[in-house]
Structure formats: structure tokens, C-alpha cells
C-alpha positions, 0 to 999 in steps of 0.5 A: 360216198355223198354226191357233193363228195363224189363230184371231187373224188377224182380231184387232185386234192385230197377229199375226206369226209367224217360224220358226227362220230368222226368215222371217216365216210368218204377218202379218195384217190388223191387223199389215198396217194398223198397219205398212204392209206388205201381207202378200204383201210381209211374208211370207217376209221376215227379221223383223229386216229388216222390223221391225229392233230396237235390238240387230239380229237378236239379240232375235228369235233370243233370242226362240226360246229364252225366252218374253219380257215385254213389248217396246215398239219403234218401227218405221218403216212403209212409207210412211215414217212410224213406229209404236210398238208394244208386243209380247208373244211367245210360243214356239211348240213342236213335238210334241217341245217344241223351238222351232219360231217365234215368234208376236209379238202387237202392240198400236199405242201410237203415239196413247197415246205422244203423248197421254203426251208432250202431258200431259208438255208441259202439265204441265211448261207448267203447271209453268213458269206457277206457277213463274215468274209472279206468279199463283195457278193454281186449279180447283174441281170442280162444287160448287166444291171446290178440286182444284188450288191453286198459283202463285208468288204465294201465297208474297206472300200467306202461303200454300202450295200446295194449302192450299185444296184440299178446301176449298169456294169458296163457304165460304171467300169472301163471296156477291158474291165468288162471282159469276164462279165461279158464272156460269162453272159455268153455262157462261160464261167470265168475267173480273172485278176485285175486292178480296179481303182488302184486295188488288185481284185480277183474276180469269180463270174457265174452264169445263171441260166433260166428255164429256156437254157439262156443265160439271164443273169451272172453271179460274182464274187470280188475279193480284195487282194491288197491286204493278201498282197501285202502279207504276201510280200512281208512274207516273202521278205521274212522267208528271205531273211531265214534264208540269208541266216540259214546260210550263215548258220550253215557257213559257221557251222561247216566252216572250211579253213586252211590250216596249213599251205596246201591243208584245208580242214573241215569241222563239222558239228552237230547232226549231219544229214544227206542235204547238208552234206551234198552242199558241204561236198560242193563247197569243199570241192570248190576250195580245193580247186581254188586254193590248190589244196593237196589235203582235206580233212574232214573232222566229224569230232563234233558230228553225233549222228549221220543218216544212212545216206550221209556215211555214203555220202562222206565216202564219195566226198573223199574219191571226189577230192582224190579226182582232183588230185588231193588227198581226203582224210576222216578224223574224229569218228565217233563210235556211233558214226563207226557203227552207221558206217560199219552196219552198212557195209561200207568199205573204208580200207582206201581211206585214211582215218585218224583220231582227231583233227590235231592227229590229221594235221600232223599227218598232212604236215609231215607229208608235205615236209617230206614232199617238200624235201624229196623235191628240194623245196623250202620248208612249208609254214 
């Protein structure tokens, strides 16, 4: 290694020298570390082969004729990775002033490039957020002065990007509106919902700490809730309307009718599930108590199917009617419903079942008349 290169042998910069034939004549430890090739493997090899450039050997040959400025090149490492290096080149001249070789001094900038790439990516993400979401993104320093203020939601508030930059948060807003920021400046991440200029807003406050661990700024996101509140209110109103409509539909689909003195009838239609049956049970039991009914007819003629729990509920309903001093009678059981009841092993021996509502009504009227005759009461109806 020549004397001028030897002085840089222990430099943190990569030092490579090559001669007129492009063969490497110097390769210091930093070059070995950054490029992954040990000195003994690099010495004597062509620099164009070991460190190929986009334009091939032409770059390295041109440097023999002229000093060049910085060149940033990406090289493949011996381990399969790659490294980006900024090279500065100087010609080595012999005693006659003719070029005898080139010294290349390089600095690894791989981490800097990656950091720059990440920074650009973060900026693109931030720009996508502030341009497409209805939010305001802002930042302020430790004293509360805005250093960043942007976001799509500014337009709706009649403001412009950067409008508050340079102004102090604590001068603009009232004390009760700055509590979240004060706590964030003390190091506590905060989230709150508040009123500002008559509009509901939601805020997130994120403390940002410097190298010493102290909070030196706060990044915030502000969301205007006006539209969300309006949509929520409309949704609640629509749900209330739907609930009222469903209640009417349930009442129409399961009307409780007094078809004879002391006789209630409940025609059920469609598919009966356990939730609907539970609601029917409550309504029917209240009607039995309210009217003093002696009989309650559950007509299943219009029921196409029941789930397994529903079949048990129907039996429980009849038993509950009996506890109130009345008799529950099931009419119009379809074959499919009958199969469900049988498959569950439910015993209907203690429950009166009749073919249809007419037969059930006839049965109840007959019992009522007989009871009236035995009790000496006038004929009902």
C-alpha cells in the first residue's frame, strides 16, 4: 500500500486504490467491513468486476483521466446484501505527473438513504391523511405555539392550511378547552370530546419526547363530530321508526282475540321462533289475567315451522295458562310441527289438542255452556 493510502488505512471511510489496469492495489479495513470482501480477496481483482458500476468499466477508466465529483453507487456485498456508498475519487500521479492510478474514498450512506426513504414515506402517509380524511392534524411546541396545522376538515370550518402556525394555543382557546394539551405537555397521552365554536369535536393529544426524554412537542388530531352526530341522530330516529313498525307487525301477526265470553284465541302465522314465542307468552298471560278468560286457544294452523326451543315454549305456555286458572288448548298443528314436537319427546298427554280453530272454539263453547248449566248461570253469548 502506498504511503498516501497507508495514512488512511485505519480511516472509518472505505479507501480503495486501483492502477492503470483497474486492478485493486489498496483495500483498507473499512472497505472490507462496508463491502464484505476481506482485503486478501479484493487485492489484485479488477475494480470493475468487484464493484460494478451502471456504465461498466468505463466509469473507472474515465477516472484515470480526470478527477470527478461525488459518485453514489450501490454495490452487492459478498453476503448477498447491498450497500450504498458515496465515493470521492482522486488520481494518483507519478513523478512525471502522469496518472498512475486512482484513490477512491467512500462513505456508507445506506442508513441515510433508508432514513430518507422512510421520511418520504411518512410524509406521503401524512399527506394522504390530511388530504383525504375529514380531520385536522396539528403540532405545537413545548410552549403551545402551533408549528403545523393542516387537514381536509379545515375547509368546512372556513380555515386554511397553516392558518394558526406561529400562534399560541393558549392565547386562542379558553382555559377549559386546553386541559388536554396541558396534560399532554406533561407527558400524558390524552383523548377528549369537547365543544369549540359551537361544534362538537374529538381530540387526540400525543406527547413527543426529545433526546433527553422531556416532552418538546405535542402532535394532535382533531375530528369534527358535527356530521357524525347528525348521522347518529338520524340513525336513532330510523331505528325507532323500524322498532315501532316491527311492534305493529308483531301485534298484527299474533292478535289476541276474545272470540267468546271467557275464550281467547291467538292465531299464529308464519315461522315462530323462540324470541317471538317468549313475547307471545307474556302478552297472552297478561290478556288472560286482564279478561278473566277461562280458555285460551293457541291456533298453529298458519305456522309453517318452529325451532326446537319454541316447541318447548309452547308447552310451557299452556302450563303457565293453567297456573292462572285457565285452560290452554292447541289447535291446527301441522305435520311438520308435529314431527318437531315428537322428535323432542315432548309429552302432550295433559294438553288438549284439536284439529283446527273451529273445533277448538266449539270445544270451549260447549264446556262453557255445560259449566253455566251446572252452575245455574244464564247461557253465555
